[in-house]
Steps between C-alpha positions, in 0.01 A plus 500: 500500500335832580546639849164534672424720795469205740855376440459128443847405622447669837157340536651159428764559766232591755307181423818289517571651841139429607533139383825450692346640819190281466722195447672599828832551321568808711880512458466465124224762494712743701802445274284544190345818640839646591688402186215582262392815685148356516232693681336298780165666425194273515402343169179593319400135454553337839443130431557257790785315327621807318379631166793345313416156636132543407594620152751220453243238608248620242764533228639152567157338503414652162844430354500136608145454368642540150759227539387262773188323621557608863321835512189654651161508332517881505825496303356253251192722457722804446707321236183378327349850500822645358501240223135572419579873478790429266276278285230770477754765406653273237158425346418872501831582330438239230147630435632853474768391251240314292277810491792711377571254218139504375 
């Protein structure tokens, strides 16, 4: 994986630290900060439950929508839109292949 200028691993550590603090796991957060040399700087995306929790909630809702009936309408709409996009791209690919054969 290419190294970008925003250093993904350090950003992840900062958001893990933020999540631990927001979950009131202060001893764990302090240990993580010390051991991982994590900067206690404020996060760019300051979600009430922590960005990682918000991200995880959205990810899980969409993931479970593919395999289970217990999901939100928004996740179902997202999955449906993704499938429609895939269908359109597949039809376009087939038409393009047919035009090349002719």
